[in-house]
DRENKETOR-148616 format. One record per residue (C-alpha): x, y, z; residue in three letters. Coordinates in Angstrom, 3 decimals, always signed. Layout:
residues N
<<X,Y,Z>,"Ala">
...
***
This chain:
residues 128
<<+17.591,+55.993,+75.775>,"Met">
<<+15.916,+58.995,+74.128>,"Ser">
<<+13.293,+59.106,+71.392>,"Ala">
<<+11.297,+61.746,+69.536>,"Val">
<<+7.678,+61.808,+68.392>,"Val">
<<+7.467,+63.493,+65.002>,"Leu">
<<+4.066,+63.986,+63.389>,"Arg">
<<+2.954,+65.001,+59.935>,"Asp">
<<+0.229,+67.563,+59.199>,"Glu">
<<-2.499,+64.931,+59.607>,"Ser">
<<-1.260,+63.817,+63.033>,"Gly">
<<+0.371,+60.566,+61.972>,"Arg">
<<+3.444,+59.519,+63.960>,"Val">
<<+6.716,+58.704,+62.216>,"Leu">
<<+8.056,+55.246,+63.036>,"Thr">
<<+11.310,+53.665,+61.938>,"Val">
<<+12.596,+50.116,+61.549>,"Arg">
<<+16.296,+49.560,+62.008>,"Lys">
<<+18.204,+47.208,+59.689>,"Arg">
<<+18.095,+43.606,+60.834>,"Gly">
<<+15.023,+44.138,+63.037>,"Thr">
<<+11.301,+43.612,+62.598>,"Ser">
<<+9.781,+46.149,+65.018>,"Arg">
<<+8.850,+49.756,+64.279>,"Phe">
<<+9.724,+52.362,+66.890>,"Met">
<<+10.334,+56.057,+67.290>,"Leu">
<<+13.556,+57.604,+66.018>,"Pro">
<<+16.089,+57.672,+68.815>,"Gly">
<<+18.683,+55.602,+70.596>,"Gly">
<<+21.175,+55.164,+73.377>,"Lys">
<<+23.205,+58.040,+74.822>,"Pro">
<<+26.901,+58.471,+74.263>,"Glu">
<<+28.982,+59.065,+77.413>,"Pro">
<<+28.121,+62.391,+79.018>,"Gly">
<<+25.104,+63.145,+76.803>,"Glu">
<<+21.867,+64.468,+78.221>,"Thr">
<<+18.530,+63.019,+77.115>,"Ala">
<<+17.956,+66.079,+74.898>,"Val">
<<+21.405,+65.820,+73.304>,"Glu">
<<+20.826,+62.126,+72.600>,"Thr">
<<+17.438,+62.828,+71.012>,"Ala">
<<+18.899,+65.552,+68.782>,"Leu">
<<+21.912,+63.480,+67.695>,"Arg">
<<+19.991,+60.275,+67.054>,"Glu">
<<+17.267,+62.026,+65.059>,"Thr">
<<+19.894,+63.730,+62.932>,"His">
<<+21.782,+60.465,+62.361>,"Glu">
<<+18.671,+58.422,+61.555>,"Glu">
<<+16.648,+60.952,+59.536>,"Leu">
<<+19.082,+63.660,+58.505>,"Gly">
<<+17.004,+66.373,+60.199>,"Val">
<<+18.132,+69.049,+62.620>,"Val">
<<+15.598,+69.582,+65.388>,"Leu">
<<+15.340,+72.767,+67.434>,"Asp">
<<+16.161,+71.905,+71.067>,"Pro">
<<+13.921,+74.763,+72.233>,"Ala">
<<+10.948,+73.031,+70.565>,"Leu">
<<+11.494,+69.613,+72.161>,"Leu">
<<+8.787,+69.018,+74.736>,"Ala">
<<+9.048,+66.141,+77.227>,"Pro">
<<+6.268,+63.575,+76.882>,"Leu">
<<+7.578,+61.363,+79.673>,"Gly">
<<+10.056,+58.757,+80.822>,"Thr">
<<+8.833,+55.230,+80.277>,"Phe">
<<+9.924,+51.667,+81.075>,"His">
<<+9.231,+48.643,+78.892>,"Ser">
<<+10.618,+45.498,+77.361>,"Ala">
<<+13.271,+46.181,+74.719>,"Ala">
<<+12.014,+45.557,+71.185>,"Ala">
<<+15.189,+44.032,+69.773>,"Asn">
<<+17.002,+42.687,+72.828>,"Glu">
<<+15.222,+39.700,+74.401>,"Pro">
<<+15.040,+39.709,+78.206>,"Asp">
<<+16.148,+43.359,+78.403>,"His">
<<+14.192,+46.293,+79.740>,"Arg">
<<+14.782,+49.884,+78.854>,"Leu">
<<+14.093,+53.340,+80.163>,"Glu">
<<+13.319,+55.899,+77.506>,"Ser">
<<+12.881,+59.645,+77.748>,"Thr">
<<+10.482,+60.636,+74.996>,"Val">
<<+10.053,+64.101,+73.533>,"Phe">
<<+7.673,+65.610,+71.019>,"Thr">
<<+8.729,+68.092,+68.340>,"His">
<<+6.691,+70.059,+65.801>,"Pro">
<<+6.443,+68.826,+62.225>,"Thr">
<<+9.648,+68.853,+60.173>,"Val">
<<+10.310,+67.710,+56.631>,"Glu">
<<+11.675,+64.166,+56.529>,"Ile">
<<+13.834,+63.347,+53.512>,"Ala">
<<+14.166,+59.636,+54.169>,"Gly">
<<+15.985,+57.058,+56.252>,"Pro">
<<+19.699,+57.316,+57.016>,"Ala">
<<+22.296,+55.483,+59.138>,"Ala">
<<+20.927,+52.164,+60.387>,"Glu">
<<+17.302,+52.867,+59.429>,"Ile">
<<+15.926,+50.438,+56.852>,"Ala">
<<+12.367,+51.746,+56.613>,"Glu">
<<+10.115,+54.660,+57.593>,"Leu">
<<+6.396,+54.297,+58.172>,"Arg">
<<+3.756,+56.824,+59.205>,"Trp">
<<+1.357,+55.500,+61.843>,"Leu">
<<-2.179,+56.730,+62.464>,"Asp">
<<-2.337,+56.582,+66.273>,"Pro">
<<-6.149,+56.596,+66.153>,"Asn">
<<-6.417,+53.742,+63.672>,"Gly">
<<-5.885,+50.021,+63.972>,"Glu">
<<-2.360,+49.453,+65.227>,"Leu">
<<-0.103,+47.012,+63.384>,"Pro">
<<+1.316,+44.086,+65.342>,"Asp">
<<+4.947,+45.009,+64.626>,"Asp">
<<+5.286,+48.012,+66.962>,"Leu">
<<+7.955,+48.144,+69.661>,"Ala">
<<+6.545,+47.623,+73.179>,"Pro">
<<+7.622,+51.118,+74.308>,"Met">
<<+5.686,+52.744,+71.471>,"Leu">
<<+2.615,+50.543,+71.732>,"Arg">
<<+2.286,+50.327,+75.519>,"Asp">
<<+3.616,+53.686,+76.710>,"Asn">
<<+4.046,+56.386,+74.087>,"Val">
<<+0.796,+56.027,+72.131>,"Leu">
<<-1.327,+55.992,+75.336>,"Pro">
<<+0.573,+59.045,+76.613>,"Ala">
<<-0.053,+60.887,+73.350>,"Leu">
<<-3.756,+60.029,+73.551>,"Ala">
<<-3.926,+61.250,+77.162>,"Ala">
<<-2.118,+64.501,+76.264>,"Ala">
<<-4.592,+65.116,+73.444>,"Ala">
<<-7.414,+64.965,+75.959>,"Gly">
***
């Protein structure tokens, strides 16, 4: 799986909720056969948000393991990238809702485990 951290000018992180689910996560998804982690991140972000990211600006944040948010008793491995701010028009494909998250504020209880337990701590550590 690949995912992308997108922030707005104030540092908030974009989260998405897919149709039929209750957890917010980063834009991203599973690779198609033969895709690299970068290719998956670019394709999924385009499908879900309608944005075209610059592959040269994707920076690896890390590869993380956690419980899957929407598949009970499954674990996943996710390669997470960061990308500079881009304009987000709105949700597309299977995305039901977008929400901006202040990573320094009180965290809501509906975040995916990967985001809550791995990505947000890694972002905080990278910020120093």
